C-alpha positions in Angstrom: -3.8 8.2 -13.3 -6.1 9.8 -10.7 -7.3 8.0 -7.6 -11.0 7.9 -6.4 -10.2 10.6 -3.8 -7.9 12.8 -5.9 -4.8 11.5 -4.2 -1.7 10.5 -6.2 -1.9 7.0 -7.8 -0.5 4.2 -5.7 2.9 2.7 -5.9 1.8 -0.4 -4.0 -1.2 -1.9 -2.3 -1.7 -3.5 1.2 -4.8 -5.8 1.1 -6.7 -7.3 4.0 -7.8 -11.0 3.8 -10.9 -11.9 5.8 -14.0 -9.9 4.7 -12.0 -8.2 1.9 -10.7 -11.0 -0.4 -12.4 -14.1 1.0 -15.6 -14.7 2.9 -14.4 -16.9 5.8 -17.3 -16.5 8.2 -18.5 -20.1 7.7 -14.9 -21.4 8.5 -14.8 -19.4 11.7 -18.3 -20.6 12.8 -17.4 -24.2 12.1 -14.0 -24.1 13.9 -15.4 -22.2 16.9 -18.3 -24.6 17.3 -16.1 -27.6 17.2 -14.0 -25.9 19.9 -17.1 -25.1 21.9 -18.3 -28.7 21.6 -15.0 -29.9 23.0 -15.5 -27.7 26.0 -19.2 -28.6 26.4 -20.3 -25.0 25.6 -23.2 -23.7 23.5 -22.6 -23.0 19.8 -22.4 -19.5 18.2 -24.1 -18.2 15.1 -22.8 -16.4 12.0 -24.0 -12.9 13.2 -21.9 -13.1 16.3 -18.8 -14.2 14.4 -19.2 -11.4 11.7 -19.4 -8.8 14.5 -16.4 -10.2 16.3 -13.8 -11.2 13.8 -11.0 -8.9 12.7 -8.8 -8.4 15.7 -7.0 -11.7 15.7 -7.7 -15.2 16.8 -7.0 -14.5 20.5 -9.6 -11.8 20.6 -12.1 -14.0 18.7 -11.7 -16.9 21.1 -11.8 -14.8 24.2 -15.0 -13.0 23.1 -16.5 -16.3 22.2 -15.9 -17.7 25.6 -17.4 -14.5 27.2 -20.4 -14.8 24.8 -21.0 -18.4 25.9 -20.7 -17.6 29.6 -17.4 -19.4 30.1 -14.7 -18.4 32.5 -11.6 -16.8 30.9 -9.4 -19.4 32.7 -10.5 -21.8 29.9 -8.8 -19.6 27.3 -5.6 -21.5 26.8 -7.4 -24.8 26.2 -10.0 -23.1 24.0 -7.3 -21.5 21.9 -5.4 -24.8 21.5 -8.6 -26.6 20.4 -9.7 -23.7 18.1 -6.3 -23.6 16.3 -6.3 -27.3 15.8 -9.8 -27.3 14.3 -9.2 -24.2 12.2 -6.1 -25.7 10.6 -8.3 -28.7 9.6 -11.2 -26.6 8.3 -9.3 -23.7 6.8 -10.8 -22.8 3.4 -13.3 -25.6 3.4 -16.4 -23.4 3.6 -14.7 -20.1 2.4 -15.5 -18.4 -0.9 -13.6 -15.7 -2.8 -15.7 -12.6 -3.1 -17.0 -11.6 -6.5 -14.6 -9.2 -8.1 -11.7 -10.0 -5.8 -9.8 -12.2 -8.3 -10.5 -9.7 -11.1 -9.4 -6.8 -9.0 -6.1 -8.5 -8.1 -5.5 -9.3 -11.8 -6.2 -5.7 -12.7 -3.8 -4.4 -10.1 -1.1 -6.8 -11.2 -1.6 -5.6 -14.8 -1.1 -2.0 -13.6 2.3 -3.1 -12.2 1.4 -2.6 -8.6 3.3 -4.5 -5.9 0.9 -6.1 -3.4 1.2 -7.4 0.1 -1.5 -9.2 2.1 -1.8 -8.0 5.6 -4.2 -9.7 7.9 -4.8 -10.2 11.7 -5.3 -13.9 10.9 -2.3 -16.1 12.0 0.3 -16.4 9.1 0.0 -20.2 9.3 -3.7 -19.9 8.5 -3.4 -17.1 5.9 -0.8 -18.7 3.6 -2.6 -22.0 2.9 -5.9 -20.2 2.5 -4.5 -17.9 -0.1 -2.9 -20.8 -1.9 -6.0 -22.9 -1.8 -8.1 -20.1 -3.4 -5.5 -19.3 -6.1 -4.6 -15.9 -4.8 -1.0 -16.4 -3.5 0.6 -15.5 -6.8 -0.5 -11.9 -6.6 1.4 -11.1 -3.3 5.1 -10.5 -2.8 4.5 -10.6 0.9 2.0 -12.1 3.3 2.0 -11.0 6.9 -0.3 -12.4 9.5 -1.3 -11.2 12.9 1.7 -12.9 14.5 4.2 -11.3 12.1 4.7 -8.1 14.1 4.6 -7.3 17.9 1.2 -5.5 17.4 -1.9 -6.1 15.2 -4.2 -3.7 13.3 -5.6 -1.2 14.2 -2.1 -0.4 15.4 -0.2 1.3 12.5 3.0 -0.8 13.1 2.0 -3.7 10.7 1.3 -1.2 7.9 4.5 0.7 8.5 6.5 -2.5 8.5 4.7 -3.8 5.4 5.5 -0.5 3.5 9.1 -1.1 4.5 9.0 -4.6 3.1 7.4 -3.3 -0.1 10.0 -0.5 -0.3 7.3 2.2 -0.7 6.3 5.3 1.2 3.0 5.1 3.2 1.5 8.1 1.4 1.7 6.2 -1.9 0.7 2.8 -0.5 -3.1 2.2 -0.3 -4.7 0.0 2.3 -7.7 -1.9 1.1 -9.8 -3.5 3.8 -13.3 -4.0 5.2 -13.4 -2.5 8.6 -12.5 0.3 11.0 -9.5 -1.7 12.1 -8.0 -1.3 8.6 -9.0 2.4 8.3 -7.6 3.3 11.7 -4.3 1.6 11.1 -4.0 3.2 7.6 -4.8 6.7 8.9 -2.2 6.3 11.7 0.4 5.0 9.3 -0.2 7.7 6.8 -1.7 5.4 4.1 -4.7 6.2 1.9 -7.5 3.7 2.5 -10.3 2.1 0.5 -13.0 0.0 2.2 -15.2 -2.7 0.7 -18.9 -2.6 1.6 -19.5 -6.3 2.1 -17.1 -7.3 4.8 -17.0 -7.6 8.6 -17.1 -4.2 10.3 -18.1 -5.2 13.8 -21.8 -4.7 13.0 -21.4 -1.1 12.1 -22.2 0.6 8.7 -18.9 0.8 6.8 -19.7 4.3 5.4 -19.5 5.6 9.0 -15.7 5.0 8.9 -13.3 7.6 7.7 -11.9 6.4 4.4 -10.8 7.8 1.0 -13.0 5.4 -1.1 -15.8 2.9 -0.7 -16.3 0.1 -3.2 -18.8 -2.8 -3.7 -16.3 -5.0 -5.5 -12.5 -5.0 -5.5 -12.4 -4.6 -9.3 -14.3 -1.3 -9.0 -11.2 0.4 -7.6 -9.4 2.0 -10.5 -6.9 4.8 -10.6 -7.0 5.2 -14.4 
């Protein structure tokens, strides 16, 4: 097999969740707006959320408060309300991206071990993957609270490679943003990025990556 960039074929894959496998923007908007309603603050729109997600729930809630002109001292209450609402909403408005299920099935048929690595809290990631029928493809699921640091720090990728039992240089990261690419580069993993996710409002092809794809099932090392 040959990879899209001429690198050796993978021995395993690390795959992001939000913006890569599942479009969760509407879930984020709904949970945030319920939280903001509890606090008597104005609501946010989808564009703000798509530019802000990807660095963990704490970052998302703090940036939302700033966007709405609220004092950061309200963060703890806002975080509690957001987590409560998100657990109730989780997956209700989310949709698996076209080609994602087909891509995971193809990777499984190739015998590739797969781990899902997301900055979403593990307690949100696990039921979402189960609800959308994707859990069976992953031997490991690590959320943003699984390790001391989140992507774009390389630590989560390094630890995930250890869990998979594979070397970073043969473990591809598949994601949707500069967070995924920066973490992969620092960890020594090749990286492929999807074109349709959440990259903080920046064109994805500006990011340093080994491959760009419009659907997950386009990525093929044969």
